[in-house]
Steps between C-alpha positions, in 0.01 A plus 500: 500500500624497140364852448690620801827344379475686171397831653809725554329662800509170687794326663602242760484619860818421694315433824221271383614379155172590322431706191372833621461851368811720546306732728408204720862381504613841618242490777627155599855632517400789722290283729727196498671550834185619673304196381780276615494644848122498538454143378794372703351644815156372414629145506672516837269724699301368798173317466217699347290734709156346572204664336318741730172402651327810366384483137576869456778585260786731578413847378832668561611820654275734311788705364364742249562365148185601319368529148226750421207336321224713356152346489155633451477544880808719509869443576600253763817323606607146443776417742773249444692373797852366506519346844824416669473135606614385840635149565468304817842334457824538316835321485683604809837338452768689314677332208870564465580756230613336175708605206340610177655200315330163494827312541547669839167376636565264790295194581243606758323242711130455439406601856699826487205699377130516572293190441124461496496458876625803692796421722428547868762659726662279756546769763439868544730791577503397864626150399193344656348194329179559312302312762589775750425785266165670460373434149287740302138384506372367168337753276122497481312453176408868499761725662319812394244619249800586279685177579365295211628758255843487659508120483381477142776735391759325715608238245677760284643744757835330546585534132422870491684568823822323412546496124791681344281730294352654814840554652616683190189717514561567868836654424396660168794347319536391140658156510615526138705812576616430855581130485862411551480204259410509135162399369643197322679378809188546705288305253723193497373342824142538391563337161686211661224466755235462231717252308542287810127509575306563175170392653526795739526744211167394350312185585248570227747518210379184324139609463567861409486459126135591467514799736545856389786721614303683766420174671866400480607821666248458774596141562869581525487819705226449756624376839349171605269512804629322804201275536491373143856437387570198285880519464727305733811715515844374592551648850873551446439708190217689669726590791770606257256727317391660826859550608593665172204733534592582862857573403388733225263684734770532766743643248239756399442597865872527569566718196202717587621547858851591389362743243277670757772528761767620260607860520300707256208256478283811518659750265480876523187513285323261738597700807406829335156358431458343843587801717210723387266202520614422856437863591155484343403180685649569841386861519160429340547756224213547257532411134474868415798581723700213350428624148658836587840356586639564147414868532641522855822318406547557127861377490413156635361207303138418579247232415126514503315335785376227267852422383628502858232258616570266211873501562458451876275204429766348275775551757291360786388203286141495620177694464188504710221270386156655468189302592145621462314553826159619614448874495393474866801282589286196574699240304784467254401325178737205525455129557128418523412863419716531188214455251244714677366819345347626825613500860353193675439704815379846398409424135700798370615471141860397446549706183405839373274523192819535294631167627766628742525382861351744746772433760817295514717353775872529433693202630878535540668160445686352795727236343730730298560714807593204717731383224661844494548498878669160494722603207626813678819405685451744789134405553576129461749534786234664716250228410723235655365618835225237512732209426756619756244574771550286810188418696543517877273278701255703706571829318280699262724748321371473142237336284730200456457416869124455453348155500345551156838538329661230712230251405529585131868401507395139563191501279501412131366739242152401392517241218880536480778271629692779674488694823423864546815713513721205411729734303682777692401743225126438541313820583248555781233757417234687692192672355322808629198690376293784637253756376580870500324807369688713248287800602437660837136402528597134464173401336697332222763237573755302304691194616876463443648150510864480607743219575788486747819303444579336834837380370619858549631570854237650735669839523462548122213282378236768558693766307329644198744352247425143617119526505343342193180670386306263274207732435233723644138390480320811371211661685256645564385210719668205663509183288218254549710211366860565606606161363430609144747788532753269664463239226810595293710526816400153615585366157850636534530370856397153385761522228758603759407199712593280206815698428608745232842546347714773654866593511717490811777763473691350792548154344456640145259219415131472430269337751134428563366789707216418738301750702233427758242733648521463878263769626217724383389776733306822531211636702198280566299604192804434281567158650130413469528572127814288465370204703136530385390516864180676601648673804251663734217408259543130577402309810864388529669837439851408619745349251705341780230315693141380472355720773133572431385859491197661660281686254414862567362728228621287204852468644657215695697584815723260691516547879646218705215521753146502359245432773217576258614225262457130568721351227756544644470720805874576527839426349825425675770728351762232571308235301341661198384271214783571252446484125715272283557488125356148480182602682466804278534287186218275621277800569572646156421170330165492683426857390591433138303175504181658634204415274340845513616858526304543823673204660835628377444843656390339824813287526717794399362716780529216751864422417600860432657421163374552144720253313850394410748787488710524187815539709427157650599342170859583596684223678655731760174665612309373802202659673529648758880474543570695179269787599625644831340803658617841383610662824484854366133490399392281789650712779548855375215536254235292679566431867635843606235708317233279657643549848511877446138485386413328829692758708324787325156332515467472120530126433217414262155524654576354842390667823804663665339711770626414844771268368833520681705496182368837371745791540364842587472713184708779656776255585486353149539850359806545722638168375470623142682825578784320678531257210531778243747697714724194547597523134741783584700300755503163321773461231399473138675162478216360715250568222262768383337740745195348664194724450257606767330166560190667646425725203695354205485125552411450131860602418641216709689231310621158614838654582332776702291250695812292562701791641205627700439156651860427590627843606225755571193307616666358815571860607177679408264220609658476843261637766245578226383149411355293785763284672389153389455613141838674506669185628316302232635737235856483638482122482411533130792738448740250654366222275546723195861569596562126527340433161692763303835375626727367225631218718245282675564195713266213576447647847401832344255322272335323791480830689334666199254213462396492865507879524250552218272231641489685830462837329205387283321350797540826694388697196174306485456553874562877480339595167269217384350434847353170372194677360343410168426864429875572522607229252650761261774544763633155398584515128725243340795738539484454878480122466794502255730618779484143629665380175791746481730245661377231256602717206838579656565134568422413137658797321747670734505856640217732402748730323530236226140547390359827627358752255734794553690429174168482315392834645829653389452349154153651476646841590740469205206432269298801613700761303450292184123560510539839333210436264161544662335340200724192468677464837529121489655496154754757618583289807542184289719677246720637775531156663601344169755771424651478849524120475670526161758746631570273798542214253754699298693573820516128572580380150777749428611566859456877470358739759319748270507736796454871441647588839827695482800276539665523838878492517639183652552519873865549580646451846529845660836649582459524876812714533328780310200526736668776697659667199315834469569516128330168427117461487352251741386179329133402516413226557795406718534126556770458762665154490488480881122555503343259247131560438517868607505774236553866587300734276481870424469769624868489592730777620806561715475685828661511843361322802344696784649485847216278626553251219878498559438400862277218379768389255764474777262303719410268216865430416586422862223242509570371150871424554462364853570137572171328580669233708709753699836352401638839398428849629252716314633812323470816701325815391837675479635233264194525276518881490865483401409249232250745348669823596385674177140376524371847594609646167469206262225520243332159527294338219130498599217321322128568519354157421587132534350205315494175697488196272649391168173485305377849426133395480503336844758720673414744779612860460557710812535878481726701733287774657781757530598465135154534343221754512150350509214633293146536623380198302809284557492175695733445792775244430744615769416244768706186516523172685851412621643214701788525746676255728434583864709364785256348746774489764599865462385584855665194653852606595761243402253268323590387147312677223193332360362674192149470366347673194241763586267682262481878507304760305594857425532779245801502270672839511809464281751256350871567458820315405789521747866425423686332788882505480713212624569495876676186621501622862120473510484187284424663160768333284417676171290791370132434448171670417179471698153632418304636794134593535372764737165383645262669742354207692150467645403362843295207375286271714309188395127479571275232351775408248515862380797734530395831658694811598412841641839671534825503310821371655866587447684556172751222438754404237472148358671308225320499165483120503263508798222658295239243399198661336288810462195524727193718528311660785144585587371744761188429703428716801814542710683197364705432191486147357784345301390333175759238407425266211820300553 
């Protein structure tokens, strides 16, 4: 000690009062506030996390931080992991923000912050007492094979999640430069805090004389573990320290938000760099093309691709995280695989001889993107949809009407004293994954993982800008252990369950953001990977019930009637043995506790499950309620192709000769020709052309099968498929129409449930025939139809979790696979770049759109419509016709004599008194009113858009104003509704109007000026828009609209038009195809 006092390089540390080296004192000064915060929280956090039952140690994420070591055996890698710990609990109560001065610190009651015993809520969001609320079942000793590693790391997670240092890093701010208070003023509370509680600063100060400086530094700077603390901290001072830290973090968030939203946050240099990069990413330009921009545009400033990527990463504030994975896509080297040098499944080497990973999986972090969405004012407003949603008893309109979400509202988060979605800003998420082939042969597949934000309103939540891509599992094969690739995502989801700091731009305050995964969905192979179910390879292949399968050629099939089986001989579709999460947990514990591998495999096959799914570690996930059936794959990529295979006699190896369901090959050829020809008379807004289903069925997509099933099949199968099979198919079509409705009532749900039970029983009677040799006719996809209603009851309408958005996402990834040698790297790089650009749009509230700017819509000058010197506006949005937009081609021309007669007749009817209290205008009065009509040049339009949203609007083309090409598709037919007087033929009876539906071909649209005429009850001038329609004589047969001949040409008001329709010709009849 005496030597230190005489050494000029030593001095007294202000925080601990000891003689230390100057370098150590500087380190203490820099770490002073951080140490204060960490130690204060360590003393008031909940009781320590119990040690896991497994003796295995946590081995981390496996993130590649390697050091090359050369030995006599050659170079190899030594990996060092820096795992992100995850706590099981954290202080949930907010402490009121305090001033930076110690004299402003109020006296806070001891119970105002977390104690060693977590506080239990008195009542839930529904105000029910806890006795009436479903509690989360206690966690098992082993939630998952990864669970022990989560629990062992849990004791430190809360510090990392909530400390001020992390929040500064999150916003990339320098607190020394951006702080509003000086460094001296900021240090005062900390100094006073240590003076008031010197034992907190260093409880080992008295016996430090014999220790060297390195030990002193370590003793002062290391945070104390929760389970082994020895300091009893004054709770008032601890709360004050936390409040000061929270206030500082909130100030940083507020300043960062204001800086990002200020005008000019992205300067000209930023925008000049971003525009070429946006073009490169969105148009999938090659690096060679990007490098030629300076030569193509020599007067513009340019950056290299490397510089652009670096700057975009800085602006977006996140980068993708690369994890080593098996070269055959078996596993990702994280968690229990992090230390392995070879794949545990295929034994392929992890590294090349030079020590580099042979393949990597790029994970795109989720948390910073959710933080960006909540900090964007416009998106935050949209995300209030969930909190404002009002559940209507007996209605299924959205996912928030499902029983799974409703039960979570009154269920506490696992190991936490709070309810799910207790904050209106909490986010509901859905996960989807599917395999797709980047090449035509589809021998190689990769697996994107995307998330949906259900807080966004339904009409927008599936849009591309709101879909969160967290990574694409590289090919060439499907992953053997999907959980290992999902490991970093689950870590973030667990962290979001506990809460992470985010900024609310509406209240301009920070808050604890929570997000919960409600659903995970995909086709059956994908869900089997996520749930670790065996599917058709297990004796219990269904994830919804415990029905036992019948083995046939190494596959289990699940008919309801099985006369050849004794245990059991049949199942009642109204009383199936449903699976529950509790039962599944017991089965998994038996499997994991099996003494031998043989016994384990036997139990696994019997129960149909391999083990605990990683997603089950999330508090909001429940099997099977969180894994509803994907309607798109189940119906249009499994059931319909199988039925077509039956009708054509090609279903697997079954005997089809003499079966009544087989369609004559000549008739099937005719069906294919009619299907292909229908593409000309069905509007393009109905979807892509359907190919010849007889010769080009391999081109059929889910959308094609959907349109064929709903619109074409009822027409072409009529009188070609045997009657009972045709009726059976039409029953299926009606059930599909009920399922895809966006608004479902309890009565509809019961009808769907009973309807599919009846349909499946008839299917087995018609196609399975209760013969063991025909067991392949009863795959699990047929049995799953019985559980469609169960999934809808738990998770809402099927549109909330079908795979159409995933299919669209895969189509956006296809152009990125430009490299035949490294397609998966190219796809991952594109996904990361697209996510970073979306992040920049959110953070800085910029569009980064390369579309030409459209001039703002100005209200048209309606007086100039008939001015020959003025061009006709397009689109024309007339204030009297909201939702109708007249589009080009537009021109002025006179009306023909026939049309003028129709105009006079229309006006007589239009301005008549429906109740007969005043006389109707005469033809002479109307002709005098429009005496110059024969020479006036009237504004005509060639198209009309019906609907405000361009993507969903119907566009009808006027036949007389457009010339059709040979390859064009007919969009001239329209559905219109008029009021018809049912008492028109009853002389003297009062009028009784009823809406009737008509179909016809739109000929033209024109705008007519009507002058004032008080004598015929037209008090002031007005404009009306009329549509000339050639109607069809339609009759209804078997719920289908059919016509043979055309009717009269009539003039109707534009507002009577409802939608565009298609047609299909078969024999002598024309069939109306109306999707509305």
